[in-house]
N, C-alpha and C positions, 0 to 999 in steps of 0.2 A: 778405159782406165786411168785412172790419174797418174800423172809423170811425177807425184811428191812420193816423198818417203810415207809410205805404210808405219803410223805409228799405233800399236796395240799398247793396253795396260792392262794390270791386272793387280786387284789388291788382295794380297796374299799374307799369311801368318797372324801370330795371335794381336799384334799394335793396331790395326795392319799397317804394311808399308804398300808404295806401288812400284811394283817391277815393271819395263817397259821394252817392247823389241821394235826393233826398228827393221823395215824390209823392202829393199829395192823394187820397184814394181818392174822393171825393165829386166832385171839379173836373177831377182830371187836371193840375192848376198843377204843377209840378215847378221844383225847384233843382239845380244843381249844386254838391259843395262838393270845392274843392281838384284841379281837373283835372290832374293831375300829368303821365300821359302817355298814348298809344296813343288817341288820338281817337275810332278807331273803336269800342274799347271804353266810353269814356266814351257815344258816339251811342249804344248800343246799350241802356246803364241807361235813358235817355229815353225808349224806345221808347213809342207809346202815350201820350205825355204831352204838355202843353204848357209849354214852360221859361220862365220868367219872369226869373231873374237865375243868377247864379255868385257865389258864395260864399267868400272863403278865409279859411280859419283863422289863414294867416301868408304870407308871401311869399318861403319859399326856394325855391331854384329846384326841389327834386325834387316841390314842391308846385304850382307853377305850369307844367309843362314844356310843357303844352298848352294853355295859357290863351287866347294871341293867335287859335291854330286854333277853339277851341270858341267864343270869342268873335265871331269873324265868322261861323260858321257855324251858331250859335245867334241870332245878334242881339239879346244879352240884355245889361243892364247887369253891371259887373262889382263887387261890394262887399267892401270890407276896411279895417282900422284905420289912420289917418292915422300913426300910430308905424314902420308898415313901409314907410313911401312912401320912405325912402332906399334900399331896396335895388331901385330902378329899376322898380318895378312902376305902371302907370297902371289906378288905379280912377275908376269914374263915379261911384260914390256911395261915403260914409265911413261906417265904425260906430261907434258907439260903446256903453260899458258901459251897460246899460238898454234900448237901442232893443229893439224887436220887430219881426222880421220875417214877412209875411202871404204863407202856401203855400196858395193856397185857401181852405179852412175852420180852418187851423190856423195857430197863432205859434209861431214860434221867439223866444228869449230871448238877447240878444244880452252875452257876460259875457265884460269884457277880465280876460285869465288871462296876465300878461307873466311872462315868466322868457326861456323858451328865444327867444324875440323880445317887443322891447319892444310890439310890436304883435298879439300873439296873443291870438286871441279862441275861445271856447266857443261853440258853437252848443246850447242846451238847447231840447230838444223837450218838449212840454208832459205828458209819460206815464214822467217818470224816467230818460229816456235823455238823451245828451249827446255830441255829435260834440266831442272836444276837440282834434284837430290833434296838436301835438307838445307840447302841457302836461302829461303826465302820460302815462304807459305802464304796463302790467303789471310791475310793482317797481320802478318808481320814477319819478323828476319826467325830462320831455324835459333833452337835453343842451343844457348852457352854458358860454361861450367866457370866462368872466373869475368871481371869484369875488364882483364885485357883482350881477352878475347870477344868483349862483346863491342870493346874500341875496333879490334879487326874486322868485326861482322859491318858495323858502319862503314868504315871506310870502302869495305867492299860494295855497299847498298850506294853510297855515293858517288863513288868513281867507275862504279862496272855496273852494276845492274840497273840503276835508274837512269843510266847513259841509255840504255835501250829505248826503242821507239814504244811509245803507247799501243800499237798492235801487235807486241810481242807476246805472244802466250807462251807462259811457264806451267811446266807438267813437274810437280813436285813429287818428294818421296813419302808423304801422306797429305790426304785431303784432295780436293778439287783442283782443276787449271784454272790458272787466274791469266788476266790480260794485265803488264805493266801500268797501261794505261787507267785501270781501275783502283790501283793500290797507289800512284803518284800521290791524289791529294791528301791522303791520311798521313802519308810518310812526309809528306813536305811538312803538315801540320807539327808530326813528332818532331822532325826537327827546330821547330821556333819554340818550344815550351823546355823548361829547364827540366832536369833528370839528376838524379844523386850520380854520385863520381861512381860508386860501386853497383851501379845497374848491371844485371844479366840476369841468366836465366830465360825463363817462359816471358818473353817481353814481347808485346803487340802494339801497333803503331797509338791504340788508345791508350798506352801505358802514360 
């Protein structure tokens, strides 16, 4: 049996988006990350485990569509960053940068990675894996809705995300997982080019 946290994923909803479950193989404690849709699928991901919490990377609707049903069915607390509370999602506990969250015999590190939303967080596992939500995708950062938020995203990229080791595997809110090292050359090339001052929206490293 592996001694690493078991990471399960399911692509749910009309967009679709990635929901994740983390399960401690030793104790079978589990957490659900971003319950976007399809409660039956999410419940199946947690089969044969004991859920202890629902963790939100951020509060956009596509990531929380099944939140209330899962909260009621699992009877566990919901954790999120307070900067996303204006979106109307109620949390039981607030997350902050540098927090740790224990799942059985393993600890997750909470990293505040704002930009796509002001309360976006990443959950780093102890083995070079990270659930990044919509912080970054293969090929570019998460969408931003105004230039000032794109500036926040770029600060997050420079000072946080691309400080991680090349072998860090990122599990995003949409699309496939990827390694930081595979994104680094395109990101560094992006930094060397000039861009309009009002750049935002769906930006790629090829922009």
